[in-house]
PDB file of N, CA, C and O in Angstrom:
ATOM      1  N   MET A   1     -33.835 104.287 185.824  1.00  0.00           N
ATOM      2  CA  MET A   1     -33.995 105.533 185.104  1.00  0.00           C
ATOM      3  C   MET A   1     -32.718 106.381 185.205  1.00  0.00           C
ATOM      4  O   MET A   1     -32.314 107.017 184.231  1.00  0.00           O
ATOM      5  N   PHE A   2     -32.092 106.386 186.377  1.00  0.00           N
ATOM      6  CA  PHE A   2     -30.859 107.157 186.565  1.00  0.00           C
ATOM      7  C   PHE A   2     -29.791 106.724 185.563  1.00  0.00           C
ATOM      8  O   PHE A   2     -29.145 107.568 184.941  1.00  0.00           O
ATOM      9  N   ASN A   3     -29.603 105.419 185.406  1.00  0.00           N
ATOM     10  CA  ASN A   3     -28.593 104.925 184.471  1.00  0.00           C
ATOM     11  C   ASN A   3     -28.908 105.324 183.032  1.00  0.00           C
ATOM     12  O   ASN A   3     -28.001 105.580 182.241  1.00  0.00           O
ATOM     13  N   LYS A   4     -30.181 105.375 182.699  1.00  0.00           N
ATOM     14  CA  LYS A   4     -30.580 105.796 181.348  1.00  0.00           C
ATOM     15  C   LYS A   4     -30.209 107.268 181.134  1.00  0.00           C
ATOM     16  O   LYS A   4     -29.698 107.635 180.076  1.00  0.00           O
ATOM     17  N   VAL A   5     -30.466 108.098 182.134  1.00  0.00           N
ATOM     18  CA  VAL A   5     -30.099 109.509 182.044  1.00  0.00           C
ATOM     19  C   VAL A   5     -28.591 109.651 181.913  1.00  0.00           C
ATOM     20  O   VAL A   5     -28.111 110.415 181.075  1.00  0.00           O
ATOM     21  N   MET A   6     -27.840 108.922 182.732  1.00  0.00           N
ATOM     22  CA  MET A   6     -26.386 109.022 182.712  1.00  0.00           C
ATOM     23  C   MET A   6     -25.800 108.532 181.382  1.00  0.00           C
ATOM     24  O   MET A   6     -24.723 108.974 180.980  1.00  0.00           O
ATOM     25  N   SER A   7     -26.492 107.639 180.715  1.00  0.00           N
ATOM     26  CA  SER A   7     -25.971 107.124 179.450  1.00  0.00           C
ATOM     27  C   SER A   7     -26.078 108.146 178.309  1.00  0.00           C
ATOM     28  O   SER A   7     -25.386 108.015 177.299  1.00  0.00           O
ATOM     29  N   VAL A   8     -26.928 109.149 178.459  1.00  0.00           N
ATOM     30  CA  VAL A   8     -27.081 110.153 177.411  1.00  0.00           C
ATOM     31  C   VAL A   8     -26.541 111.534 177.804  1.00  0.00           C
ATOM     32  O   VAL A   8     -26.637 112.486 177.029  1.00  0.00           O
ATOM     33  N   VAL A   9     -25.986 111.636 178.986  1.00  0.00           N
ATOM     34  CA  VAL A   9     -25.437 112.910 179.442  1.00  0.00           C
ATOM     35  C   VAL A   9     -24.218 113.267 178.591  1.00  0.00           C
ATOM     36  O   VAL A   9     -23.359 112.418 178.355  1.00  0.00           O
ATOM     37  N   PRO A  10     -24.137 114.521 178.130  1.00  0.00           N
ATOM     38  CA  PRO A  10     -22.991 114.931 177.301  1.00  0.00           C
ATOM     39  C   PRO A  10     -21.768 115.257 178.163  1.00  0.00           C
ATOM     40  O   PRO A  10     -21.575 116.404 178.566  1.00  0.00           O
ATOM     41  N   PHE A  11     -20.944 114.242 178.444  1.00  0.00           N
ATOM     42  CA  PHE A  11     -19.792 114.450 179.310  1.00  0.00           C
ATOM     43  C   PHE A  11     -18.690 115.267 178.651  1.00  0.00           C
ATOM     44  O   PHE A  11     -17.880 115.878 179.348  1.00  0.00           O
ATOM     45  N   GLU A  12     -18.642 115.290 177.350  1.00  0.00           N
ATOM     46  CA  GLU A  12     -17.607 116.052 176.666  1.00  0.00           C
ATOM     47  C   GLU A  12     -18.261 117.145 175.842  1.00  0.00           C
ATOM     48  O   GLU A  12     -18.354 117.062 174.617  1.00  0.00           O
ATOM     49  N   ALA A  13     -18.705 118.158 176.540  1.00  0.00           N
ATOM     50  CA  ALA A  13     -19.436 119.240 175.896  1.00  0.00           C
ATOM     51  C   ALA A  13     -18.737 120.565 176.181  1.00  0.00           C
ATOM     52  O   ALA A  13     -17.561 120.598 176.542  1.00  0.00           O
ATOM     53  N   ASP A  14     -19.476 121.645 176.014  1.00  0.00           N
ATOM     54  CA  ASP A  14     -18.887 122.952 176.292  1.00  0.00           C
ATOM     55  C   ASP A  14     -18.778 123.155 177.802  1.00  0.00           C
ATOM     56  O   ASP A  14     -19.368 122.392 178.567  1.00  0.00           O
ATOM     57  N   PRO A  15     -18.036 124.166 178.242  1.00  0.00           N
ATOM     58  CA  PRO A  15     -17.791 124.367 179.673  1.00  0.00           C
ATOM     59  C   PRO A  15     -19.051 124.475 180.522  1.00  0.00           C
ATOM     60  O   PRO A  15     -19.101 123.935 181.628  1.00  0.00           O
ATOM     61  N   THR A  16     -20.056 125.158 180.024  1.00  0.00           N
ATOM     62  CA  THR A  16     -21.294 125.308 180.786  1.00  0.00           C
ATOM     63  C   THR A  16     -21.978 123.965 180.980  1.00  0.00           C
ATOM     64  O   THR A  16     -22.477 123.668 182.066  1.00  0.00           O
ATOM     65  N   GLU A  17     -22.003 123.156 179.934  1.00  0.00           N
ATOM     66  CA  GLU A  17     -22.613 121.831 180.044  1.00  0.00           C
ATOM     67  C   GLU A  17     -21.792 120.930 180.972  1.00  0.00           C
ATOM     68  O   GLU A  17     -22.364 120.155 181.739  1.00  0.00           O
ATOM     69  N   ASN A  18     -20.470 121.023 180.912  1.00  0.00           N
ATOM     70  CA  ASN A  18     -19.630 120.238 181.816  1.00  0.00           C
ATOM     71  C   ASN A  18     -19.918 120.603 183.266  1.00  0.00           C
ATOM     72  O   ASN A  18     -20.014 119.726 184.125  1.00  0.00           O
ATOM     73  N   GLU A  19     -20.054 121.885 183.534  1.00  0.00           N
ATOM     74  CA  GLU A  19     -20.364 122.342 184.889  1.00  0.00           C
ATOM     75  C   GLU A  19     -21.729 121.802 185.329  1.00  0.00           C
ATOM     76  O   GLU A  19     -21.883 121.354 186.465  1.00  0.00           O
ATOM     77  N   THR A  20     -22.700 121.845 184.443  1.00  0.00           N
ATOM     78  CA  THR A  20     -24.040 121.337 184.754  1.00  0.00           C
ATOM     79  C   THR A  20     -24.002 119.833 185.042  1.00  0.00           C
ATOM     80  O   THR A  20     -24.664 119.356 185.964  1.00  0.00           O
ATOM     81  N   VAL A  21     -23.231 119.097 184.256  1.00  0.00           N
ATOM     82  CA  VAL A  21     -23.117 117.647 184.445  1.00  0.00           C
ATOM     83  C   VAL A  21     -22.508 117.339 185.808  1.00  0.00           C
ATOM     84  O   VAL A  21     -23.000 116.464 186.520  1.00  0.00           O
ATOM     85  N   ILE A  22     -21.452 118.041 186.174  1.00  0.00           N
ATOM     86  CA  ILE A  22     -20.817 117.784 187.465  1.00  0.00           C
ATOM     87  C   ILE A  22     -21.751 118.175 188.604  1.00  0.00           C
ATOM     88  O   ILE A  22     -21.805 117.470 189.612  1.00  0.00           O
ATOM     89  N   LYS A  23     -22.483 119.268 188.474  1.00  0.00           N
ATOM     90  CA  LYS A  23     -23.467 119.639 189.508  1.00  0.00           C
ATOM     91  C   LYS A  23     -24.533 118.551 189.640  1.00  0.00           C
ATOM     92  O   LYS A  23     -24.925 118.195 190.751  1.00  0.00           O
ATOM     93  N   PHE A  24     -24.996 118.028 188.518  1.00  0.00           N
ATOM     94  CA  PHE A  24     -25.974 116.942 188.537  1.00  0.00           C
ATOM     95  C   PHE A  24     -25.405 115.728 189.270  1.00  0.00           C
ATOM     96  O   PHE A  24     -26.090 115.113 190.087  1.00  0.00           O
ATOM     97  N   CYS A  25     -24.156 115.388 188.976  1.00  0.00           N
ATOM     98  CA  CYS A  25     -23.511 114.240 189.620  1.00  0.00           C
ATOM     99  C   CYS A  25     -23.344 114.473 191.116  1.00  0.00           C
ATOM    100  O   CYS A  25     -23.528 113.554 191.914  1.00  0.00           O
ATOM    101  N   MET A  26     -23.001 115.686 191.493  1.00  0.00           N
ATOM    102  CA  MET A  26     -22.872 116.010 192.919  1.00  0.00           C
ATOM    103  C   MET A  26     -24.208 115.816 193.629  1.00  0.00           C
ATOM    104  O   MET A  26     -24.268 115.221 194.705  1.00  0.00           O
ATOM    105  N   ASN A  27     -25.270 116.319 193.023  1.00  0.00           N
ATOM    106  CA  ASN A  27     -26.599 116.180 193.625  1.00  0.00           C
ATOM    107  C   ASN A  27     -27.036 114.721 193.664  1.00  0.00           C
ATOM    108  O   ASN A  27     -27.607 114.273 194.658  1.00  0.00           O
ATOM    109  N   ALA A  28     -26.776 113.980 192.603  1.00  0.00           N
ATOM    110  CA  ALA A  28     -27.148 112.562 192.574  1.00  0.00           C
ATOM    111  C   ALA A  28     -26.407 111.801 193.656  1.00  0.00           C
ATOM    112  O   ALA A  28     -26.984 110.927 194.303  1.00  0.00           O
ATOM    113  N   ASN A  29     -25.142 112.118 193.861  1.00  0.00           N
ATOM    114  CA  ASN A  29     -24.372 111.462 194.899  1.00  0.00           C
ATOM    115  C   ASN A  29     -24.893 111.809 196.291  1.00  0.00           C
ATOM    116  O   ASN A  29     -24.924 110.955 197.177  1.00  0.00           O
ATOM    117  N   ASN A  30     -25.300 113.053 196.480  1.00  0.00           N
ATOM    118  CA  ASN A  30     -25.846 113.461 197.774  1.00  0.00           C
ATOM    119  C   ASN A  30     -27.156 112.747 198.083  1.00  0.00           C
ATOM    120  O   ASN A  30     -27.427 112.419 199.239  1.00  0.00           O
ATOM    121  N   LEU A  31     -27.963 112.507 197.067  1.00  0.00           N
ATOM    122  CA  LEU A  31     -29.248 111.840 197.275  1.00  0.00           C
ATOM    123  C   LEU A  31     -29.094 110.345 197.539  1.00  0.00           C
ATOM    124  O   LEU A  31     -29.811 109.779 198.364  1.00  0.00           O
ATOM    125  N   ALA A  32     -28.172 109.718 196.848  1.00  0.00           N
ATOM    126  CA  ALA A  32     -27.976 108.276 197.012  1.00  0.00           C
ATOM    127  C   ALA A  32     -26.538 107.928 196.640  1.00  0.00           C
ATOM    128  O   ALA A  32     -26.211 107.794 195.461  1.00  0.00           O
ATOM    129  N   GLY A  33     -25.697 107.786 197.633  1.00  0.00           N
ATOM    130  CA  GLY A  33     -24.303 107.429 197.381  1.00  0.00           C
ATOM    131  C   GLY A  33     -24.210 106.096 196.655  1.00  0.00           C
ATOM    132  O   GLY A  33     -25.026 105.200 196.871  1.00  0.00           O
ATOM    133  N   GLY A  34     -23.223 105.977 195.805  1.00  0.00           N
ATOM    134  CA  GLY A  34     -23.029 104.745 195.070  1.00  0.00           C
ATOM    135  C   GLY A  34     -23.663 104.714 193.690  1.00  0.00           C
ATOM    136  O   GLY A  34     -23.340 103.849 192.876  1.00  0.00           O
ATOM    137  N   ARG A  35     -24.556 105.642 193.425  1.00  0.00           N
ATOM    138  CA  ARG A  35     -25.229 105.658 192.112  1.00  0.00           C
ATOM    139  C   ARG A  35     -24.271 105.965 190.976  1.00  0.00           C
ATOM    140  O   ARG A  35     -24.493 105.553 189.837  1.00  0.00           O
ATOM    141  N   LEU A  36     -23.209 106.688 191.288  1.00  0.00           N
ATOM    142  CA  LEU A  36     -22.289 107.120 190.240  1.00  0.00           C
ATOM    143  C   LEU A  36     -21.256 106.066 189.864  1.00  0.00           C
ATOM    144  O   LEU A  36     -20.582 106.202 188.843  1.00  0.00           O
ATOM    145  N   GLU A  37     -21.122 105.025 190.665  1.00  0.00           N
ATOM    146  CA  GLU A  37     -20.056 104.052 190.447  1.00  0.00           C
ATOM    147  C   GLU A  37     -19.956 103.532 189.014  1.00  0.00           C
ATOM    148  O   GLU A  37     -18.844 103.472 188.488  1.00  0.00           O
ATOM    149  N   PRO A  38     -21.035 103.158 188.360  1.00  0.00           N
ATOM    150  CA  PRO A  38     -20.896 102.659 186.982  1.00  0.00           C
ATOM    151  C   PRO A  38     -20.422 103.733 185.991  1.00  0.00           C
ATOM    152  O   PRO A  38     -19.964 103.409 184.896  1.00  0.00           O
ATOM    153  N   HIS A  39     -20.531 104.980 186.370  1.00  0.00           N
ATOM    154  CA  HIS A  39     -20.216 106.098 185.475  1.00  0.00           C
ATOM    155  C   HIS A  39     -19.001 106.891 185.963  1.00  0.00           C
ATOM    156  O   HIS A  39     -18.704 107.966 185.443  1.00  0.00           O
ATOM    157  N   MET A  40     -18.311 106.358 186.950  1.00  0.00           N
ATOM    158  CA  MET A  40     -17.261 107.112 187.625  1.00  0.00           C
ATOM    159  C   MET A  40     -16.121 107.542 186.701  1.00  0.00           C
ATOM    160  O   MET A  40     -15.562 108.624 186.881  1.00  0.00           O
ATOM    161  N   GLU A  41     -15.772 106.727 185.729  1.00  0.00           N
ATOM    162  CA  GLU A  41     -14.668 107.098 184.840  1.00  0.00           C
ATOM    163  C   GLU A  41     -15.000 108.366 184.060  1.00  0.00           C
ATOM    164  O   GLU A  41     -14.177 109.278 183.974  1.00  0.00           O
ATOM    165  N   ARG A  42     -16.186 108.426 183.500  1.00  0.00           N
ATOM    166  CA  ARG A  42     -16.591 109.614 182.731  1.00  0.00           C
ATOM    167  C   ARG A  42     -16.774 110.826 183.639  1.00  0.00           C
ATOM    168  O   ARG A  42     -16.436 111.945 183.254  1.00  0.00           O
ATOM    169  N   VAL A  43     -17.304 110.612 184.835  1.00  0.00           N
ATOM    170  CA  VAL A  43     -17.465 111.706 185.798  1.00  0.00           C
ATOM    171  C   VAL A  43     -16.091 112.254 186.178  1.00  0.00           C
ATOM    172  O   VAL A  43     -15.897 113.468 186.242  1.00  0.00           O
ATOM    173  N   THR A  44     -15.151 111.363 186.426  1.00  0.00           N
ATOM    174  CA  THR A  44     -13.799 111.762 186.804  1.00  0.00           C
ATOM    175  C   THR A  44     -13.137 112.583 185.704  1.00  0.00           C
ATOM    176  O   THR A  44     -12.559 113.634 185.979  1.00  0.00           O
ATOM    177  N   LEU A  45     -13.214 112.120 184.482  1.00  0.00           N
ATOM    178  CA  LEU A  45     -12.599 112.847 183.370  1.00  0.00           C
ATOM    179  C   LEU A  45     -13.214 114.235 183.188  1.00  0.00           C
ATOM    180  O   LEU A  45     -12.502 115.196 182.899  1.00  0.00           O
ATOM    181  N   THR A  46     -14.504 114.338 183.354  1.00  0.00           N
ATOM    182  CA  THR A  46     -15.172 115.635 183.222  1.00  0.00           C
ATOM    183  C   THR A  46     -14.766 116.576 184.349  1.00  0.00           C
ATOM    184  O   THR A  46     -14.521 117.759 184.116  1.00  0.00           O
ATOM    185  N   ALA A  47     -14.695 116.050 185.573  1.00  0.00           N
ATOM    186  CA  ALA A  47     -14.282 116.873 186.713  1.00  0.00           C
ATOM    187  C   ALA A  47     -12.848 117.362 186.536  1.00  0.00           C
ATOM    188  O   ALA A  47     -12.551 118.529 186.793  1.00  0.00           O
ATOM    189  N   LEU A  48     -11.972 116.482 186.104  1.00  0.00           N
ATOM    190  CA  LEU A  48     -10.580 116.880 185.888  1.00  0.00           C
ATOM    191  C   LEU A  48     -10.449 117.893 184.758  1.00  0.00           C
ATOM    192  O   LEU A  48      -9.621 118.801 184.824  1.00  0.00           O
ATOM    193  N   LYS A  49     -11.259 117.737 183.732  1.00  0.00           N
ATOM    194  CA  LYS A  49     -11.233 118.679 182.614  1.00  0.00           C
ATOM    195  C   LYS A  49     -11.577 120.079 183.095  1.00  0.00           C
ATOM    196  O   LYS A  49     -10.959 121.053 182.665  1.00  0.00           O
ATOM    197  N   ILE A  50     -12.554 120.187 183.979  1.00  0.00           N
ATOM    198  CA  ILE A  50     -12.937 121.491 184.526  1.00  0.00           C
ATOM    199  C   ILE A  50     -11.750 122.141 185.232  1.00  0.00           C
ATOM    200  O   ILE A  50     -11.585 123.360 185.187  1.00  0.00           O
ATOM    201  N   LEU A  51     -10.933 121.330 185.877  1.00  0.00           N
ATOM    202  CA  LEU A  51      -9.816 121.873 186.649  1.00  0.00           C
ATOM    203  C   LEU A  51      -8.583 122.202 185.821  1.00  0.00           C
ATOM    204  O   LEU A  51      -7.905 123.190 186.103  1.00  0.00           O
ATOM    205  N   VAL A  52      -8.277 121.403 184.813  1.00  0.00           N
ATOM    206  CA  VAL A  52      -6.989 121.551 184.145  1.00  0.00           C
ATOM    207  C   VAL A  52      -7.031 122.092 182.722  1.00  0.00           C
ATOM    208  O   VAL A  52      -5.989 122.483 182.198  1.00  0.00           O
ATOM    209  N   ASP A  53      -8.159 122.129 182.096  1.00  0.00           N
ATOM    210  CA  ASP A  53      -8.245 122.601 180.712  1.00  0.00           C
ATOM    211  C   ASP A  53      -8.081 124.125 180.683  1.00  0.00           C
ATOM    212  O   ASP A  53      -8.940 124.859 181.170  1.00  0.00           O
ATOM    213  N   SER A  54      -6.984 124.581 180.114  1.00  0.00           N
ATOM    214  CA  SER A  54      -6.685 126.016 180.097  1.00  0.00           C
ATOM    215  C   SER A  54      -7.714 126.821 179.295  1.00  0.00           C
ATOM    216  O   SER A  54      -7.871 128.022 179.515  1.00  0.00           O
ATOM    217  N   ARG A  55      -8.401 126.175 178.385  1.00  0.00           N
ATOM    218  CA  ARG A  55      -9.432 126.873 177.597  1.00  0.00           C
ATOM    219  C   ARG A  55     -10.646 127.234 178.448  1.00  0.00           C
ATOM    220  O   ARG A  55     -11.438 128.095 178.066  1.00  0.00           O
ATOM    221  N   LEU A  56     -10.795 126.578 179.603  1.00  0.00           N
ATOM    222  CA  LEU A  56     -11.950 126.828 180.465  1.00  0.00           C
ATOM    223  C   LEU A  56     -11.654 127.845 181.559  1.00  0.00           C
ATOM    224  O   LEU A  56     -12.518 128.144 182.383  1.00  0.00           O
ATOM    225  N   LYS A  57     -10.453 128.367 181.567  1.00  0.00           N
ATOM    226  CA  LYS A  57     -10.003 129.244 182.649  1.00  0.00           C
ATOM    227  C   LYS A  57     -10.998 130.369 182.942  1.00  0.00           C
ATOM    228  O   LYS A  57     -11.276 130.659 184.106  1.00  0.00           O
ATOM    229  N   GLU A  58     -11.522 130.989 181.922  1.00  0.00           N
ATOM    230  CA  GLU A  58     -12.434 132.116 182.111  1.00  0.00           C
ATOM    231  C   GLU A  58     -13.893 131.694 182.213  1.00  0.00           C
ATOM    232  O   GLU A  58     -14.732 132.469 182.672  1.00  0.00           O
ATOM    233  N   ASP A  59     -14.202 130.476 181.790  1.00  0.00           N
ATOM    234  CA  ASP A  59     -15.600 130.036 181.740  1.00  0.00           C
ATOM    235  C   ASP A  59     -16.113 129.456 183.059  1.00  0.00           C
ATOM    236  O   ASP A  59     -17.312 129.502 183.333  1.00  0.00           O
ATOM    237  N   ILE A  60     -15.217 128.915 183.868  1.00  0.00           N
ATOM    238  CA  ILE A  60     -15.618 128.272 185.124  1.00  0.00           C
ATOM    239  C   ILE A  60     -15.103 129.116 186.285  1.00  0.00           C
ATOM    240  O   ILE A  60     -13.912 129.421 186.343  1.00  0.00           O
ATOM    241  N   ASP A  61     -15.976 129.492 187.201  1.00  0.00           N
ATOM    242  CA  ASP A  61     -15.523 130.345 188.295  1.00  0.00           C
ATOM    243  C   ASP A  61     -14.748 129.553 189.354  1.00  0.00           C
ATOM    244  O   ASP A  61     -14.910 128.340 189.482  1.00  0.00           O
ATOM    245  N   GLU A  62     -13.921 130.249 190.094  1.00  0.00           N
ATOM    246  CA  GLU A  62     -13.018 129.617 191.062  1.00  0.00           C
ATOM    247  C   GLU A  62     -13.780 128.880 192.166  1.00  0.00           C
ATOM    248  O   GLU A  62     -13.327 127.837 192.639  1.00  0.00           O
ATOM    249  N   GLY A  63     -14.916 129.406 192.571  1.00  0.00           N
ATOM    250  CA  GLY A  63     -15.722 128.749 193.603  1.00  0.00           C
ATOM    251  C   GLY A  63     -16.179 127.363 193.171  1.00  0.00           C
ATOM    252  O   GLY A  63     -16.169 126.418 193.959  1.00  0.00           O
ATOM    253  N   PHE A  64     -16.580 127.258 191.909  1.00  0.00           N
ATOM    254  CA  PHE A  64     -17.008 125.950 191.418  1.00  0.00           C
ATOM    255  C   PHE A  64     -15.828 125.008 191.265  1.00  0.00           C
ATOM    256  O   PHE A  64     -15.961 123.804 191.487  1.00  0.00           O
ATOM    257  N   LYS A  65     -14.671 125.546 190.886  1.00  0.00           N
ATOM    258  CA  LYS A  65     -13.477 124.704 190.798  1.00  0.00           C
ATOM    259  C   LYS A  65     -13.132 124.126 192.167  1.00  0.00           C
ATOM    260  O   LYS A  65     -12.776 122.953 192.272  1.00  0.00           O
ATOM    261  N   LEU A  66     -13.234 124.938 193.214  1.00  0.00           N
ATOM    262  CA  LEU A  66     -12.978 124.461 194.574  1.00  0.00           C
ATOM    263  C   LEU A  66     -13.986 123.376 194.958  1.00  0.00           C
ATOM    264  O   LEU A  66     -13.616 122.366 195.557  1.00  0.00           O
ATOM    265  N   LEU A  67     -15.233 123.584 194.619  1.00  0.00           N
ATOM    266  CA  LEU A  67     -16.271 122.583 194.888  1.00  0.00           C
ATOM    267  C   LEU A  67     -15.979 121.286 194.130  1.00  0.00           C
ATOM    268  O   LEU A  67     -16.212 120.196 194.653  1.00  0.00           O
ATOM    269  N   THR A  68     -15.476 121.400 192.917  1.00  0.00           N
ATOM    270  CA  THR A  68     -15.109 120.229 192.117  1.00  0.00           C
ATOM    271  C   THR A  68     -13.957 119.470 192.761  1.00  0.00           C
ATOM    272  O   THR A  68     -13.962 118.240 192.786  1.00  0.00           O
ATOM    273  N   VAL A  69     -12.967 120.196 193.283  1.00  0.00           N
ATOM    274  CA  VAL A  69     -11.845 119.554 193.978  1.00  0.00           C
ATOM    275  C   VAL A  69     -12.358 118.776 195.190  1.00  0.00           C
ATOM    276  O   VAL A  69     -11.930 117.646 195.426  1.00  0.00           O
ATOM    277  N   LYS A  70     -13.257 119.363 195.945  1.00  0.00           N
ATOM    278  CA  LYS A  70     -13.822 118.676 197.114  1.00  0.00           C
ATOM    279  C   LYS A  70     -14.600 117.432 196.682  1.00  0.00           C
ATOM    280  O   LYS A  70     -14.542 116.401 197.353  1.00  0.00           O
ATOM    281  N   PHE A  71     -15.322 117.524 195.572  1.00  0.00           N
ATOM    282  CA  PHE A  71     -16.058 116.380 195.038  1.00  0.00           C
ATOM    283  C   PHE A  71     -15.096 115.259 194.657  1.00  0.00           C
ATOM    284  O   PHE A  71     -15.346 114.092 194.959  1.00  0.00           O
ATOM    285  N   ILE A  72     -14.001 115.613 193.996  1.00  0.00           N
ATOM    286  CA  ILE A  72     -12.997 114.615 193.626  1.00  0.00           C
ATOM    287  C   ILE A  72     -12.429 113.957 194.880  1.00  0.00           C
ATOM    288  O   ILE A  72     -12.311 112.734 194.951  1.00  0.00           O
ATOM    289  N   LYS A  73     -12.085 114.766 195.851  1.00  0.00           N
ATOM    290  CA  LYS A  73     -11.491 114.247 197.091  1.00  0.00           C
ATOM    291  C   LYS A  73     -12.460 113.356 197.870  1.00  0.00           C
ATOM    292  O   LYS A  73     -12.088 112.271 198.317  1.00  0.00           O
ATOM    293  N   ASN A  74     -13.682 113.808 198.028  1.00  0.00           N
ATOM    294  CA  ASN A  74     -14.638 113.116 198.896  1.00  0.00           C
ATOM    295  C   ASN A  74     -15.433 112.011 198.236  1.00  0.00           C
ATOM    296  O   ASN A  74     -15.932 111.120 198.923  1.00  0.00           O
ATOM    297  N   VAL A  75     -15.564 112.047 196.917  1.00  0.00           N
ATOM    298  CA  VAL A  75     -16.388 111.050 196.227  1.00  0.00           C
ATOM    299  C   VAL A  75     -15.543 110.160 195.319  1.00  0.00           C
ATOM    300  O   VAL A  75     -15.563 108.935 195.439  1.00  0.00           O
ATOM    301  N   ILE A  76     -14.816 110.779 194.429  1.00  0.00           N
ATOM    302  CA  ILE A  76     -14.079 109.993 193.434  1.00  0.00           C
ATOM    303  C   ILE A  76     -12.933 109.229 194.075  1.00  0.00           C
ATOM    304  O   ILE A  76     -12.763 108.039 193.813  1.00  0.00           O
ATOM    305  N   LEU A  77     -12.145 109.893 194.911  1.00  0.00           N
ATOM    306  CA  LEU A  77     -10.997 109.221 195.518  1.00  0.00           C
ATOM    307  C   LEU A  77     -11.394 108.194 196.573  1.00  0.00           C
ATOM    308  O   LEU A  77     -10.590 107.326 196.914  1.00  0.00           O
ATOM    309  N   THR A  78     -12.596 108.273 197.088  1.00  0.00           N
ATOM    310  CA  THR A  78     -13.045 107.280 198.052  1.00  0.00           C
ATOM    311  C   THR A  78     -13.775 106.114 197.404  1.00  0.00           C
ATOM    312  O   THR A  78     -14.085 105.126 198.069  1.00  0.00           O
ATOM    313  N   ASP A  79     -14.049 106.223 196.115  1.00  0.00           N
ATOM    314  CA  ASP A  79     -14.702 105.146 195.383  1.00  0.00           C
ATOM    315  C   ASP A  79     -13.767 103.938 195.333  1.00  0.00           C
ATOM    316  O   ASP A  79     -12.596 104.079 194.983  1.00  0.00           O
ATOM    317  N   GLU A  80     -14.261 102.781 195.672  1.00  0.00           N
ATOM    318  CA  GLU A  80     -13.449 101.558 195.758  1.00  0.00           C
ATOM    319  C   GLU A  80     -12.773 101.190 194.446  1.00  0.00           C
ATOM    320  O   GLU A  80     -11.680 100.626 194.467  1.00  0.00           O
ATOM    321  N   THR A  81     -13.376 101.486 193.324  1.00  0.00           N
ATOM    322  CA  THR A  81     -12.797 101.101 192.036  1.00  0.00           C
ATOM    323  C   THR A  81     -11.607 101.956 191.654  1.00  0.00           C
ATOM    324  O   THR A  81     -10.866 101.600 190.739  1.00  0.00           O
ATOM    325  N   HIS A  82     -11.404 103.087 192.339  1.00  0.00           N
ATOM    326  CA  HIS A  82     -10.302 103.985 192.019  1.00  0.00           C
ATOM    327  C   HIS A  82      -9.157 103.880 193.009  1.00  0.00           C
ATOM    328  O   HIS A  82      -8.263 104.726 193.002  1.00  0.00           O
ATOM    329  N   LYS A  83      -9.162 102.866 193.858  1.00  0.00           N
ATOM    330  CA  LYS A  83      -8.080 102.690 194.829  1.00  0.00           C
ATOM    331  C   LYS A  83      -7.047 101.740 194.309  1.00  0.00           C
ATOM    332  O   LYS A  83      -6.059 101.469 194.990  1.00  0.00           O
TER     333      LYS A  83
END
């Protein structure tokens, strides 16, 4: 069921939806590590978009950006497929 949900998640949406998607991914990873591996490329691109897209500067708060950086460091960079 998780993979079905992830297949329809709007990874390239407006800033609020991007933030919601990354929060969902963070929670899914906390509940069961490894679930995100098949979707890691799209998760990574969405997380990076939150950090570097200048159009999102005012839409995403700094606290969430810091949380996203920690997620990238602790989850994405430790994923075996990204080494």
